[in-house]
C-alpha positions as CSV (number, residue, x, y, z in Angstrom):
1,M,11.4,19.1,-2.5
2,A,11.3,15.7,-0.9
3,D,9.0,14.2,-3.5
4,D,9.8,15.0,-7.2
5,S,8.3,11.8,-8.5
6,I,6.1,11.8,-11.5
7,E,2.6,10.6,-11.0
8,I,2.1,7.7,-13.3
9,I,-1.5,6.8,-14.3
10,E,-0.9,3.3,-15.8
11,P,-2.1,-0.1,-14.9
12,F,-0.6,-1.3,-11.7
13,D,2.3,-3.8,-12.5
14,Y,1.0,-6.5,-10.2
15,H,0.1,-10.1,-10.9
16,P,-2.2,-11.7,-8.2
17,C,-0.3,-15.0,-8.5
18,N,3.0,-13.5,-7.4
19,S,4.0,-15.1,-4.1
20,P,3.5,-12.7,-1.2
21,R,6.6,-11.1,0.2
22,G,8.1,-13.2,3.0
23,M,6.2,-16.3,2.0
24,L,8.8,-19.1,1.5
25,Y,6.5,-22.0,1.0
26,Y,3.7,-20.6,-1.1
27,D,1.4,-23.5,-2.2
28,L,-0.8,-22.7,-5.2
29,N,-2.6,-26.1,-4.9
30,V,-4.4,-25.3,-1.7
31,L,-7.2,-23.5,-3.4
32,T,-9.4,-24.8,-6.2
33,S,-9.1,-23.0,-9.5
34,E,-12.4,-21.2,-8.9
35,Q,-11.3,-20.0,-5.5
36,Q,-7.9,-18.9,-6.9
37,T,-9.7,-17.0,-9.7
38,E,-12.0,-15.3,-7.1
39,L,-9.0,-14.5,-4.9
40,N,-7.1,-13.0,-7.8
41,K,-10.1,-10.9,-8.8
42,F,-10.5,-9.7,-5.2
43,K,-6.8,-8.8,-4.9
44,R,-6.9,-6.8,-8.2
45,D,-10.0,-5.0,-7.1
46,V,-8.5,-4.0,-3.8
47,V,-5.4,-2.7,-5.4
48,R,-7.4,-0.6,-7.9
49,E,-9.7,0.7,-5.1
50,D,-6.6,1.7,-3.1
51,E,-5.1,3.5,-6.1
52,R,-8.4,5.4,-6.7
53,Y,-8.6,6.4,-3.1
54,L,-5.0,7.7,-3.0
55,A,-5.5,9.6,-6.3
56,K,-8.6,11.3,-4.8
57,H,-6.8,12.2,-1.6
58,P,-3.5,14.1,-2.3
59,E,-3.2,14.9,1.4
60,V,-2.2,11.3,2.1
61,R,0.7,11.6,-0.4
62,A,1.6,15.0,1.1
63,L,1.6,13.6,4.7
64,V,3.9,10.7,3.7
65,A,6.2,13.1,1.9
66,L,6.3,15.5,4.8
67,I,7.1,12.8,7.3
68,T,9.8,11.4,5.1
69,R,11.2,14.8,4.6
70,Q,11.4,15.2,8.4
71,V,13.1,11.9,8.9
72,L,15.7,12.6,6.2
73,K,16.3,16.1,7.5
74,Y,16.8,15.2,11.2
75,R,18.0,11.6,10.9
76,P,16.7,10.6,14.3
77,R,19.1,8.3,16.2
78,T,16.4,7.3,18.6
79,D,13.1,5.4,18.3
80,L,11.7,6.2,14.8
81,P,8.0,5.7,15.8
82,Q,8.5,8.1,18.7
83,F,10.0,10.7,16.3
84,I,7.1,10.3,13.9
85,G,4.7,10.5,16.9
86,S,6.2,13.9,17.7
87,F,5.4,15.0,14.2
88,F,1.7,14.3,15.0
89,S,1.8,15.8,18.5
90,R,2.0,19.3,17.0
91,P,-1.2,21.3,16.8
92,K,-3.6,20.1,14.2
93,L,-3.8,23.4,12.4
94,D,0.0,23.5,11.9
95,I,0.0,20.1,10.3
96,E,-3.0,21.0,8.1
97,D,-1.2,24.2,7.0
98,E,2.0,22.3,6.2
99,I,0.0,19.8,4.1
100,Q,-1.8,22.5,2.3
101,R,1.4,24.3,1.4
102,Y,2.9,21.1,0.2
103,I,-0.1,20.4,-2.1
104,E,0.0,24.0,-3.5
105,E,3.8,23.6,-4.2
106,R,3.1,20.6,-6.3
C-alpha cells in the first residue's frame, strides 16, 4: 500500500510567526501588533478549517495516495503534469471505483 501513515489527530505543529517558506527578508515590524494578532488568528483558523475539511473527505487523501502510487510505480521520465493529467483523463467511473477500493482497504 502506498500510504501506510497513521492518522494523527493532534494540534497542528504550526506557529503563525514562523517565516513563510522562501521568504528571505521577513519583516515582523511591518504590521502593528493588533494586525499581527489578527493575521495569526486568521492563519490558525484557516489551517484548522483545512484539517477539518480533509478529515471529512477521505477521498481527497485517497486521490493523492493513488496519484503518488502511480508516479512511484511508473516513474515517468516525461512531463509530470502530463502524466498526472493522463490519470484524470480516464473515465470518471474508473477513478471513482479506484478511490472507493482504496478507502475500503484502509
